[in-house]
LOSE-456736 format. One record per atom (N, C-alpha, C): residue in three letters; x, y, z. Coordinates in steps of 0.02 Angstrom, whole numbers, plus 32768, in hexadecimal, padded with zeros to 4 digits. Each point is the difference from the previous one (the first is absolute). Layout:
BEGIN
ALAXYZ...
//
This chain:
BEGIN
MET802A7FC48000MET7FD6803C8000MET802C803F8000ARG80377FFD8026ARG802C803A8003ARG801F800D7FBCSER80137FCB7FDDSER801D80087FBDSER7FCD801D7FCFPHE7FC17FEC8009PHE7FCC801A7FD4PHE7FF9804B8008PHE7FFC8018803EPHE7FF78048800BPHE803F80277FEDSER803B7FE18008SER803D80217FEASER800080087FB4LEU7FE97FCB7FDELEU7FFB80037FB7LEU7FCD80347FEAPHE7FC780018021PHE7FCB80317FF0PHE80198047800BTHR8022800C8038THR801A8043800FTHR803280167FCCGLY802C7FD17FECGLY803280107FCDGLY7FE080127FBDLEU7FD07FD87FECLEU7FDE800D7FC0LEU7FDA80428002PHE7FE0800E8039PHE7FD9803D8006PHE802D803E7FFELYS80377FFE8026LYS802F80388000LYS801D800C7FBBASN80107FCA7FDEASN801B80067FBCASN7FCE80207FD1GLU7FC07FF1800BGLU7FCB801A7FD4GLU7FF7804B800BILE7FFD8016803EILE7FF08047800DILE803D802D7FF5ARG803B7FE37FF7ARG803B80297FEFARG7FFC80197FB8ASP7FDA7FDD7FD7ASP7FFA80127FBAASP7FC680317FF8PHE801080407FF6PHE7FCB80337FFCPHE7FCF7FF27FC7GLN801A7FEB7FC7GLN7FD47FF37FC7GLN7FCE7FC98011ALA80157FCF8027ALA7FD47FC88011ALA7FC68015802CILE800B8030802DILE7FCA8014802DILE7FD9803D7FE7ALA801C80247FCFALA7FDF803D7FE8ALA7FBB7FF07FE3TRP7FFB7FCA7FDATRP7FC17FF07FDFTRP7FCB7FE88031SER80147FE18036SER7FCF7FE6802FSER7FF0802E803BMET802F802D8012MET7FF58029803BMET7FF6804A7FF0ILE802080197FCBILE7FFC80487FF2ILE7FCF800E7FC8PHE80057FDA7FC9PHE7FD5800E7FC6PHE7FB57FFB800FPRO7FE87FCE8027PRO7FB87FFD800EPRO7FE680408021VAL8026801D802EVAL7FEC803E8021VAL7FFD80397FCEPHE803380047FD6PHE800280347FCDPHE7FC67FF97FCELEU7FF37FC37FE9LEU7FCA7FF37FD0LEU7FBD8011801EPHE7FF57FEC803EPHE7FC0800E8022PHE7FF4804B8005PHE803580258011PHE7FFA80488006PHE7FEF80217FBDVAL80237FEA7FCBVAL7FF6801E7FBEVAL7FBA7FF17FE5LEU7FEB7FC18003LEU7FBF7FED7FE4LEU7FC680208027THR800580018042THR7FCA801F8026THR7FFE804C7FF6SER803A801E7FF5SER800280497FF3SER7FDE80107FBEILE80097FD47FCEILE7FE4800D7FBEILE7FB67FEE7FFBPHE7FEE7FC5801CPHE7FBE7FE57FF2PHE7FCF8002803ASER80148015803BSER7FD37FFC8039SER7FC3802D7FF9ASN800480347FD8ASN7FC8802D7FF8ASN7FD87FF37FC0ILE80117FCA7FDDILE7FDC7FEF7FC4ILE7FCA7FCE8012ALA7FC2800D7FEEALA7FC87FD78016ALA7FFD7FBE7FDEGLY80167FFC7FC2GLY7FF77FC37FDAGLY803C7FEC7FD8ILE7FF87FCB7FDBILE80347FE47FD7ILE7FEF800C7FB8GLU803180107FD7GLU7FF3800D7FBAGLU7FE87FC17FDDSER7FD280087FD2SER7FE87FC97FD7SER802C7FF87FC3SER80067FC37FE7SER80297FF27FC6SER7FD47FF67FC3GLY7FC880247FFDGLY7FD37FF87FC8GLY7FCA7FCD800CLEU80057FDB8036LEU7FCF7FCE8012LEU7FCE801D8031PRO7FC37FE38006PRO7FD280178034PRO80217FFA8044LEU7FFF80368025LEU802580028040LEU7FD77FE58039PHE7FBD800B7FFFPHE7FD67FED8038PHE7FCC7FCD7FEALYS7FF27FD1802CLYS7FCC7FCE7FF3LYS7FBF80188021LEU7FCF80107FD6LEU7FC1801D8017LEU7FC97FCB7FFEGLY7FE57FF0803AGLY7FC67FD38003GLY7FC080297FFCVAL7FD07FE87FD9VAL7FC180257FF6VAL7FC57FD28010VAL7FD38018802AVAL7FC27FDD800FVAL7FC6802C7FEALYS7FD77FE77FD1LYS7FC580257FE9LYS7FC27FDE801DGLU7FDF8021802FGLU7FC67FE38021GLU7FC280017FD4GLU800680217FC6GLU7FCB7FFD7FCDGLU802180097FBCLYS7FE17FE67FCCLYS801B80087FBDLYS7FF680487FEALEU8037801F7FEBLEU7FFD80467FECLEU7FE080067FBBSER7FD0802D7FFBSER7FDD800C7FC1SER7FED80497FFCGLY7FEA80167FC4GLY7FED80467FF8GLY8039802F8011PHE7FF18032802APHE8034802F8014PHE80367FDF802BGLY7FEF7FC7801DGLY80307FDD802AGLY803C7FE67FD9THR7FF87FF87FBDTHR80387FE77FD8THR803980337FFEILE7FF2803E8014ILE803680328004ILE80377FE78030ILE7FEA7FDE8035ILE80307FE78031ILE802A7FC97FE1ASP7FE07FD47FD8ASP80267FCD7FDDASP803680207FD3GLN7FEC80367FDFGLN802F80227FD4GLN803B801D8027ILE7FF0801C803BILE8035801B802AILE80317FC98015LEU7FE57FC78014LEU802A7FC88016LEU802B7FE67FC6ASP7FE37FFE7FC4ASP80277FEA7FC6ASP803780317FF0ASP7FF28040800AASP803180347FF0ASP803C8000802FILE7FF67FE8803DILE803780008030ILE801F7FBB8009SER7FEC7FD07FD7SER80197FBB8006SER80297FEC7FC3GLY80297FCE800AGLY80287FE57FC9GLY803380317FE7VAL800780037FBDVAL8032802C7FE2VAL7FEC80498006ASN7FC0800C8012ASN7FE880458004ASN801080228042GLY800D7FDB8034GLY8008801E8041GLY80297FD6802FPRO800080128040PRO802C7FDF8030PRO7FE47FC18021TYR7FC37FEB7FECTYR7FE07FC88022TYR7FF87FC37FD2LYS80037FC6801FLYS7FEE7FC27FE0LYS7FC07FE78022GLN7FCA7FFB7FDAGLN7FBE7FF5801EGLN7FF07FB68008GLU7FE37FEF8038GLU7FEA7FBC8010GLU7FBA8004801FSER7FD27FDA7FE5SER7FBA80038017SER7FF27FC98034TYR7FD580108030TYR7FEB7FD08033TYR7FB480018008GLU7FE57FC88014GLU7FB87FF88004GLU7FE1802A8037ASN80228003803AASN7FE480248039ASN8038801F802ALYS7FEC80298030LYS803080248029LYS802B7FD1802AASP7FE27FCC801DASP80277FD2802AASP80387FDE7FD8GLU7FF07FED7FC3GLU80327FE07FD6GLU803980307FF0GLY7FEE80407FF3GLY803280327FF2GLY802C8010803BILE7FE28005803BILE8027800E803DILE802F7FC6800FLYS7FE97FC37FF4LYS802C7FC6800BLYS803C80037FD1ALA7FF580147FC2ALA803780067FD0ALA803080378016LEU7FE68036801DLEU802A80368018LEU802B7FE9803BLYS7FE27FDB802DLYS80257FE6803ALYS80377FCF7FEAASN7FF27FDB7FCAASN80307FCF7FE7ASN8033801E7FD0LYS7FFD80437FF9LYS802F80257FD6LYS7FFA7FF07FB6GLN7FC57FE97FEBGLN7FF47FF37FBAGLN7FF080407FDAILE7FE880328024ILE7FF280427FE3ILE801C80358030ASP8007803D7FE6ASP801A80378029ASP7FC98029801FILE7FC9800B7FDBILE7FC68023801CILE7FC07FE07FE5LEU7FCA800B8024LEU7FBF7FE67FECLEU7FCF803A7FF9LEU7FE080057FC6LEU7FCE80347FF4LEU7FBC7FDE7FFBVAL7FD18016802BVAL7FBC7FE48001VAL7FD080347FE4ILE7FDD7FED7FCAILE7FCD802C7FE2ILE7FBD7FE78019PRO7FDE8027802BPRO7FC57FE68023PRO7FC27FFD7FD4GLU7FD07FDB8017GLU7FC07FFB7FDEGLU7FDE80458001GLY7FDF80127FCAGLY7FDF80417FFBGLY802980347FDCTHR803B7FEE7FEATHR802C80307FDETHR7FE180187FBFASN7FE17FD27FD9ASN7FE380137FC0ASN7FCC80388007ILE7FD27FF7802FILE7FCB80328009ILE801B8042801BLYS80327FFD802BLYS801E803D801BLYS802480277FC9MET80227FDC7FD3MET802280207FC8MET7FCC80237FD4ALA7FC97FDC7FF1ALA7FCC801C7FD5ALA7FE2803F801FARG7FEF7FFD8041ARG7FE1803A8021ARG802F803C7FFFTHR80407FF3800ETHR803080378003THR800980227FBDLEU80087FD87FCBLEU800C801D7FBFLEU7FC1801F7FE2MET7FC57FE2800EMET7FC2801A7FE2MET7FE7803F8024THR80148008803FTHR7FEA803B8026THR803580378001GLY80347FF67FD6GLY803380347FFCGLY802B8005803EGLY80067FC98024GLY802D7FFF8039GLY7FE080168041VAL7FBD800C8000VAL7FE18019803EVAL7FE57FC8802BSER80047FC37FE9SER7FE87FC88028SER80297FFA8040GLU7FDD7FF28036GLU80227FF98040GLU801F7FBB800AASP7FF27FD27FD1ASP801C7FBE8004ASP804B80037FF3LYS80277FE7802FLYS80487FFD7FF8LYS80137FBC7FE3ILE802B80017FCDILE80187FC27FE3ILE803D7FEB8027THR7FF67FD3802ETHR80357FEF8030THR801B7FBA7FF2PHE80407FFC7FF5PHE80227FC07FF8PHE80247FEF8041GLU800D7FC08009GLU80287FEA8039GLU80447FE97FE6ILE803480158021ILE80437FEB7FECILE80257FE5803DTYR80207FC77FF7TYR80247FDF8037TYR804A7FF97FEDHIS802B8011802FHIS80477FF47FF5HIS801E7FDE803DALA80397FDE7FF5ALA80207FD98034ALA8028802E802EALA7FFA7FF48040ALA802580288032ALA804B7FF27FFBGLY802780378000GLY80487FFA8003GLY80227FE97FC0LYS7FDA7FFC7FC8LYS801E7FE97FC2LYS8005803B7FD0GLN803D80127FEEGLN800E803C7FD9GLN7FD980027FBEILE80037FCA7FDAILE7FDF80007FBFILE7FB580088008SER7FE37FE28033SER7FB88004800BSER7FEB80478012ILE80268020802CILE7FF180448015ILE800780307FC5LEU80357FF87FD9LEU800B802B7FC7LEU7FC97FF77FCCALA7FEB7FC27FF4ALA7FCB7FF27FD0ALA7FBF80218015SER7FF280008041SER7FC48020801ASER8003804C7FF7ASN8039801D800EASN800880487FF8ASN7FF780167FB7ILE801C7FD87FD2ILE7FF980107FB9ILE7FB87FFB7FEAMET7FDC7FCE801AMET7FB97FF87FEEMET7FD8803D8017ASN8010801A803BASN7FDF803D8018ASN800C803A7FD0GLN803F80077FEAGLN801180367FD2GLN7FDC7FF87FBDILE7FFB7FC37FE9ILE7FDE7FF37FC0ILE7FB680138004MET7FDF7FED8037MET7FB9800F8007MET7FF4804C8005GLN802D80238021GLN7FFA80498004GLN8007801F7FBBGLN802F7FE47FD9GLN8009801A7FBCGLN7FC47FF17FD4VAL7FE37FC58009VAL7FC57FEE7FD9VAL7FC780308010ASN7FF780108040ASN7FCD80318013ASN800780427FDALEU803E80187FFDLEU800D80407FDFLEU7FF57FFC7FB5GLU80147FC87FE2GLU7FF97FF97FB8GLU7FB67FFE7FECILE7FD77FDB8027ILE7FB97FFD7FF1ILE7FE080458008SER801780248032SER7FE68044800BSER800F802D7FC4LYS803D7FFB7FE5LYS8014802A7FC8LYS7FD97FEF7FC0ARG7FF37FC07FF5ARG7FE57FEA7FC1ARG7FB47FFA7FFFSER7FE0800A803ASER7FB77FF58004SER7FDC803D801AASN8016803B7FE9ASN7FDF803E8014ASN7FFB8007804CASP803A7FF48020ASP800680088049ASP7FD97FCB8027THR7FEB7FCA7FDETHR7FE37FC98026THR80377FDE8028TYR7FF97FFC8040TYR80367FE6802ATYR7FEA7FBD801FVAL80227FCA7FEBVAL7FF17FBE801BVAL802E7FF5803CASP7FE47FFE803AASP80287FFE803DASP80117FB88012PHE80367FE67FE2PHE80177FBD8013PHE802380058044LYS7FED7FD5802ELYS801F7FFE8042LYS801F7FBB800CLEU803880008023LEU80217FC18012LEU80027FFA804BASN7FDE7FCD801AASN80057FF18047ASN80387FCE800AGLU80368016801EGLU803B7FD48008GLU7FFB7FD78040GLU80157FC27FFBGLU80067FD5803BGLU80427FDA7FFCILE801F7FF88039ILE80417FDE8003ILE7FF47FB78015ILE801D7FD37FDAILE7FFA7FB9800EILE80407FE7801FTHR7FFC7FE3803ATHR803B7FE58022THR80037FB57FF1GLY80337FEE7FD9GLY800B7FB97FF1GLY80407FEA8021SER80307FEC7FD7SER80417FEC801BSER802D803C800ESER7FEB803A7FE8SER8029803C800BSER7FEC80228041THR802F8024801DTHR7FF28026803CTHR7FE880457FEBGLU7FD8801F802AGLU7FE480417FEFGLU803680368003GLY7FF480337FD8GLY802F80387FFFGLY801080137FB9SER801B803C7FF6SER801080187FBDSER80437FE37FEAPHE800980027FBDPHE803C7FE37FE4PHE803D802C8010ASP80377FDE800EASP803E8023800EASP80377FDB7FD9TYR801E80227FCFTYR80337FE07FD7TYR803C7FEB802AVAL800E80248035VAL80387FED802CVAL7FF67FBA801CTHR7FC37FF38019THR7FF17FBE801BTHR7FFF7FCB7FC8TYR7FE680147FC6TYR7FFF7FD27FC7TYR80477FEC7FEBLEU802E80308000LEU80447FF47FE9LEU802A7FDA8033PHE7FF080088040PHE80297FE38035PHE800E7FB57FF6PRO7FCE7FD67FF3PRO800F7FB97FF5PRO802B7FF47FC2GLY7FF880297FCCGLY80277FF87FC3GLY804A800B800DVAL801180328029VAL8046800E800FVAL801C7FC9802DILE7FD77FE5802CILE80177FC8802AILE80147FC47FD4ILE7FD57FF07FCFILE80117FC87FD3ILE803E80107FD8MET8008803E7FEAMET803C80147FDBMET803E7FF8802CLEU7FFA8013803FLEU80387FF9802FLEU80157FB78008ILE7FCE7FD48007ILE800F7FB98007ILE801E7FE47FC0LEU7FE680197FC6LEU801B7FEB7FBFLEU804A80127FFBALA8013803B8016ALA804580167FFCALA802E7FD18024VAL7FEC7FEC803CVAL80297FD18027VAL80017FBB7FDESER7FC67FEA7FE9SER7FF97FBD7FE4SER80257FF77FBELEU7FFD80347FD6LEU801C7FFA7FBCLEU804880187FFAPHE8016802B802FPHE8043801B7FFAPHE802E7FE88039ASN7FED800F803EASN802B7FEB8037ASN80097FB48002GLY7FC97FDC7FF7GLY80037FB78005GLY802A7FDF7FCAPRO7FE980007FC1PRO80247FDD7FCBPRO804880197FF6LEU800980428001LEU8043801B7FF1LEU80337FED8035SER7FEC8002803FSER80307FEE8035SER80107FB67FFFMET7FCE7FD67FF1MET800C7FB87FFCMET802D7FEF7FC6ILE7FF5801F7FC7ILE80297FF27FC5ILE8047801A800AGLU800680398022GLU8042801C800EGLU80297FD0802BTHR7FE27FE68035THR80257FD1802BTHR80117FC07FDBLYS7FD57FEC7FD1LYS800F7FC47FD8LYS803A800E7FD0GLU7FFF803B7FDFGLU803680107FD1GLU804380088022LYS7FFF8016803ELYS803F80078026LYS80177FBE801FGLY7FD87FCC7FF8GLY80137FBF801BGLY7FF57FF8804AILE7FDB8030801EILE7FF57FFD8049ILE7FD57FC48012THR7FCD7FF27FD7THR7FD37FC88011THR80257FBD7FFDLYS80307FFA7FD2LYS80257FC07FFCLYS802B7FF5803ELYS80178037801DLYS802A7FFA803CLYS7FD97FE7803CLEU7FBE80017FFALEU7FD77FE68038LEU800E7FB7800CTYR80167FDD7FCBTYR80117FB88008TYR80377FF58032THR802B80338008THR80397FF8802FTHR7FEE80168046THR7FC28014800BTHR7FEA80178042THR7FC97FD1801ASER7FEC800D803DSER7FCB7FD8801ESER7FBB801B7FF0ILE7FFD80367FD8ILE7FC0801F7FEFILE7FDF7FDA7FC7ALA7FC47FE8800BALA7FDC7FDB7FCCALA7FE380327FCDPRO7FF87FEA7FC2PRO7FE3802D7FCCPRO7FBC801B8014ILE7FD77FD78020ILE7FBD80178014ILE800680378035THR80337FFC802ATHR800C80348032THR801280427FDFTYR802C7FFB7FCFTYR8015803B7FDATYR7FC380207FDEMET7FD87FD77FDFMET7FC6801B7FDCMET7FCD801D8030SER7FF87FE2803ASER7FD2801B8033SER801780448018ALA804280088008ALA801B80408015ALA7FF680357FCAGLN80067FEB7FC0GLN7FF4802F7FC9GLN7FB780188000ILE7FD27FD1800AILE7FB980118000ILE7FEE802D803CLEU801C7FF0803ALEU7FF48029803BLEU801C80467FF6LYS803980057FDELYS801E80427FF0LYS7FCF80297FD6LEU7FE17FE07FCFLEU7FD180237FD5LEU7FC280168026PHE7FE87FD5802DPHE7FC78014802APHE8013803C802CALA803D80008019ALA80178038802AALA800280407FD8LEU80177FFD7FC1LEU8002803B7FD6LEU7FB9801A7FF2ILE7FD27FD27FF3ILE7FBB80147FF5ILE7FE38021803EPHE800D7FE3803APHE7FE7801B803FPHE801A8046800CILE8041800A7FF8ILE801E8043800CILE7FE480327FCESER7FFA7FEB7FC1SER7FE5802D7FCCSER7FB880138010LEU7FD97FD08018LEU7FBB800E8013LEU7FFC8031803BVAL802C7FF78030VAL8000802D803AVAL801080477FEAILE803180087FD3ILE801280427FE7ILE7FC5801F7FD9PHE7FE27FD87FD4PHE7FC980187FD7PHE7FC28010802ATYR7FF07FD48030TYR7FC7800C802DTYR800B80408027THR803C8009801ATHR800F803C8028THR7FF5803F7FD8PHE801A80007FC3PHE7FF7803B7FD4PHE7FB6800C7FF1ALA7FDC7FCA7FEEALA7FB980077FEDALA7FD58017803AVAL800C7FE6803BVAL7FD88011803BVAL800E80488017VAL803F80147FFDVAL801280438017VAL7FE580367FD2PHE80037FF47FBFPHE7FEF80357FD0PHE7FBB7FF97FDFTYR7FDD7FC8800BTYR7FBF7FF57FE1TYR7FCF7FE48033ASP7FC1800B7FF2ASP7FCB7FE6802BASP7FE47FC17FE0LEU80197FC68015LEU7FED7FC07FE1LEU7FCF7FD9802CGLY7FF38017803BGLY7FD17FDD802BGLY80207FC38021SER7FD97FDD8027SER80197FC78026SER7FFC7FBE7FDBALA7FDE7FFE7FC6ALA7FF67FC17FDCALA80427FE17FEAILE803480297FF5ILE80407FE57FE9ILE80257FDA8037PHE7FE68003803EPHE801E7FDB8037PHE7FD57FC38014ASN7FCA7FF57FDCASN7FD67FC6800FASN80267FBF7FF4ILE7FF07FCE8029ILE80217FBF7FFAILE7FF57FE37FBBSER7FC480087FE5SER7FF17FE67FBDSER802D801F7FCCPHE800980428002PHE802A80227FCFPHE80497FEB8007LEU80187FFC803ELEU80467FEC800CLEU800C7FB87FEBPHE7FCF7FD4800CPHE80077FBB7FE9PHE80057FFC7FB4ARG7FD980297FDEARG800180007FB7ARG8043801A7FE5ILE801F802E8025ILE804380177FEDILE80327FC68007PHE7FF97FDC8037PHE802C7FC6800CPHE7FF77FCB7FCATYR7FC27FF37FEFTYR7FF17FCF7FCBTYR801D80177FBDSER7FFA80417FF1SER801C801B7FC3SER804C7FF97FFFSER801F8009803ASER80497FF98005SER80167FB97FF1ILE7FDC7FD0801AILE80117FBA7FF4ILE7FFB7FF07FB6VAL7FC980157FE1VAL7FF47FF17FB9VAL8036801F7FD4LEU800F8040800BLEU803080227FD5LEU80487FEB800ELEU800F7FEF803DLEU80437FE4800ELEU80087FBD7FDDGLY7FCA7FD97FFFGLY80027FC17FDBGLY800D800C7FB6PHE7FE080347FE5PHE800A80127FBAPHE804A80137FF4GLY801C8026802FGLY804680147FFAGLY80307FC48003LEU7FF17FD0802BLEU80297FC38003LEU7FFD7FDA7FBEMET7FC67FFF7FE1MET7FF87FDF7FC0MET802C80227FCBVAL800280438001VAL802A80257FD1VAL80497FEE800BALA80157FFD8040ALA80457FEF8010ALA80127FB97FEASER7FCE7FD57FFCSER800E7FBA7FF1SER800C7FF17FB6PHE7FE8802C7FD3PHE800C7FF27FB9PHE802980357FDCTHR801F802D8025THR8030802F7FE2THR80457FF2801CARG80307FF77FD4ARG80437FED8015ARG802E803B800ELYS7FF580377FDCLYS802C803A8006LYS7FDB803B801FGLY8026802A8023GLY7FE2803B801EGLY7FE480307FCDSER802180087FC7SER7FE8802D7FCCSER7FBE7FE87FE3THR7FFA7FBE7FF7THR7FC07FE47FE7THR7FC9800B8033ALA800F7FF5803FALA7FCE80088035ALA7FEA80498005MET802E802F7FF6MET7FEF80478003MET7FD080137FC8VAL800E7FEA7FC4VAL7FD5800F7FC7VAL7FBB7FE2800APHE7FFE7FC08013PHE7FBF7FDE800APHE7FD980228038SER802380108037SER7FDE801F8039SER7FE480447FEEGLN802580277FD8GLN7FE780427FECGLN7FC17FFA7FD6ILE80017FD17FD0ILE7FC57FF77FD5ILE7FC57FE7802AALA800D7FCD8029ALA7FCA7FE48029ALA7FE480348030ASN802C802A801BASN7FEA80338030ASN7FD080317FDFGLN801080177FC3GLN7FD5802F7FDDGLN7FBC7FE17FEFVAL80017FC27FE8VAL7FC27FDE7FEFVAL7FD57FF5803DLEU801E7FE78035LEU7FDB7FF1803DLEU7FE480408021MET802480387FFAMET7FE9803F801DMET7FC6801D7FD9PHE800B800B7FBFPHE7FD080277FD9PHE7FC47FD77FE9LEU800C7FC37FEALEU7FC77FD67FEDLEU7FE07FDF803DGLY802280038038GLY7FE37FE7803EGLY7FD280338022GLY7FFD803D7FE5GLY7FD38032801BGLY8016801D8042LEU80408007800BLEU801880198040LEU7FEF8049800ATYR7FFD80277FCATYR7FF680488007TYR7FBD80187FE3PHE7FE57FDD7FCEPHE7FC180137FE0PHE7FD97FC17FEEPRO7FBE80057FFBPRO7FD77FC67FECPRO80137FE97FB9VAL80007FBE7FF6VAL80137FE47FBFVAL7FCC7FD07FE5PHE7FC47FFF801DPHE7FCF7FCE7FEDPHE7FD780147FC3ASP800B803B7FE4ASP7FDB80157FC6ASP802B80087FC1ILE803E7FE88004ILE802B80057FC5ILE7FEB7FCA7FCDPRO801480067FC0PRO7FEB7FCF7FCDPRO80127FB88013TRP7FD77FD27FEATRP800A7FB98012TRP80407FE47FE2SER801B80207FCDSER803F7FE97FE4SER803880038033ILE7FF8802A8033ILE803180068036ILE7FE17FEB8043ARG7FBE80098006ARG7FE07FF58041ARG80097FB88019TRP80057FD07FD2TRP80087FBB8016TRP803E7FF8802DLEU803580287FF0LEU803C7FFD8028LEU7FF5801C8046VAL7FD480318005VAL7FEE801D8041VAL7FE67FCA802FTYR7FD77FD37FE5TYR7FE17FCB8029TYR802F7FC5800DVAL803B80017FE1VAL80317FCB800CVAL803280148036LEU801080408003LEU80358017802DLEU7FEB7FFB804APRO802E7FEC802CPRO7FF07FFB8047PRO7FF580438021THR802280347FE7THR7FFA8043801FTHR7FB9801C7FF9THR7FDE7FEE7FCATHR7FBB80167FF7THR7FD57FEC803BTYR80087FC28015TYR7FD87FE58036TYR801880178044LEU804280078008LEU801B80138041LEU7FEF80498011VAL8006802D7FCFVAL7FF08046800FVAL7FB58008800BGLU7FD87FDA7FDAGLU7FB78004800AGLU7FED7FE28044LEU80257FCD8015LEU7FF57FE28042LEU800B80338037LEU803480287FFALEU800E80348032LEU7FCB80377FFCARG7FED80137FC4ARG7FD080377FF8ARG7FBB7FEE801ATHR7FEB7FC37FF5THR7FBE7FEC8019THR7FFE8002804CSER80397FF58020SER800380048049SER7FF680478018LEU801180317FD5LEU7FF880478011LEU7FBF801D7FE3GLY7FDB7FD77FDAGLY7FC280187FE1GLY800B80247FBFTYR80387FF47FDFTYR801080237FC2TYR80097FD07FC5GLY7FE17FC68004GLY80047FD17FC8GLY7FDC801C7FC3VAL801C7FF47FC5VAL7FE2801A7FC2VAL7FEC7FC87FD0SER80077FC28014SER7FEE7FC87FD4SER7FC87FD88020SER7FE47FD37FD8SER7FCB7FD48018SER801A7FBA8010ILE80427FF98005ILE801F7FBF800DILE7FEF7FEA8047ASN7FE97FC28005ASN7FEF7FE48042ASN803D7FFB802CTHR7FF7800C8041THR80387FFE802FTHR80247FBD8000VAL7FDB7FCB7FF4VAL801F7FBD7FFEVAL80367FFE7FCATYR7FF2801C7FC6TYR803080017FC9TYR80398030800DLEU7FF380338028LEU8036802E8012LEU80357FDE8029PHE7FEC7FCD8026PHE80317FD78025PHE80197FC57FD5LEU7FD37FE27FDALEU800F7FC27FDDLEU803480087FC8VAL7FF680317FD5VAL802E80087FC7VAL8048800F8016PRO800B802F802FPRO804580088019PRO801A7FC08021GLY7FD47FDA8021GLY80147FC1801EGLY801A7FCF7FCCILE7FDF7FFF7FC6ILE80177FD57FCAILE804580167FE7TRP800880427FFATRP8042801A7FEDTRP80367FEC8032LEU7FEF80028040LEU80307FED8034LEU80137FB77FFAALA7FCE7FD57FF6ALA800D7FB87FFBALA802D7FF17FC3VAL7FF080207FC8VAL80287FF57FC3VAL8048801A800ASER8006803B8020SER8042801D800BSER802B7FD4802DILE7FE37FE68035ILE80257FD4802EILE80147FC07FDDALA7FD37FE57FD7ALA800E7FC27FDCALA803B800A7FD0ILE800080377FDBILE8037800D7FD1ILE8041800D8025PHE7FFC80258038PHE803B800E8027PHE801D7FBF801DTHR7FD67FD48017THR80167FC1801DTHR80247FD57FCCVAL7FE37FFD7FC4VAL801E7FD97FCAVAL8044801C7FEDASN800880428002ASN803E80207FEBASN802D8014803BPHE7FF47FE2803APHE80258014803CPHE804B7FF97FF8LYS80157FCA7FE1LYS80497FF67FF7LYS801F80357FD4LYS7FD980187FCFLYS801A80367FD5LYS800780418028VAL7FCF800C802DVAL8004803B8029VAL803E7FFF802CMET80107FC68019MET803A7FF9802CMET80417FFA7FDAGLY7FFC7FFB7FBDGLY803D7FFC7FD8GLY801F7FBC7FFFTYR7FD87FCC800ETYR801B7FBC8002TYR7FFD7FDF7FBBGLU7FDE80217FD0GLU7FFB7FE57FBCGLU801D80337FCF
//
């Protein structure tokens, strides 16, 4: 046991002496978090890439006819390629609210019974009818896209009111939206990009240790022949590898402490980031991504090769994994890769714990898919263990 801790201490000290090795895991995450939150924290939404940005659920409690078809026209004008919504119809309010809670839609618009006659009265009486055309709109608590979609719908209806007034000899159709907040898996509260970004930077921090500190240090010791010299000592290969893994966990822990300290001191993130559930998910993410790093170390023989592969893998896992922005609406030619990457599930796993999940992926799969990656990574690493140690 004493030899194990001596080995671990030596490996750890050697690692932190290299400024470049610790810069990406301890300094860069803090810098990135500061820059991104400074730029985007006051932006309410995410830019669309030409695709419908919001999923709009619609419940029509009566078939729209006559003057009521104006509403159908409005919905068509703001849906698909014409506007920011992708429309989905539901038979009744309960079905729509269930879809909203399950994150299948971003907002639910309910057109109540009696809308046709109210539209007719308002337009035929020149806007003097006392009947208010009131719609119900539901959005998910604490979900940025849902809140933004609701706000935009309010703005659209106000604009529609003005346009009808201009074009119908001052006839004013008073569309009203009664908003209700639905609490599903999200926690109540307004969207905060700082909280949304926090899990993404944590995953990036763990990635830096897993893809750079881990593989590069292991390959360096192999190239220098240090691992072969273990044969002349009483230290077993499994002891050496355990010390390497513990060193990586220590680096992640210290990096997290630094990042947490900065985030808590300068930002208001609430107490949810200290919940046992959230911390456990960070630990689970660390295990999965460290396993991925060990797999990389097992099939790259040279440090230069490992550096190139790690750089490419890091960029793909960060940006297509959705660490900084939602990626679930990109074209399917690329989106399939989003659903393959472990970081997609790990960052969403952390965000759902904070009430900031943006996908409809079931929590079971958020644990299962990274678990499969971990099993595959360990299997490949085990098969190539002799190569890692430089015995082949």
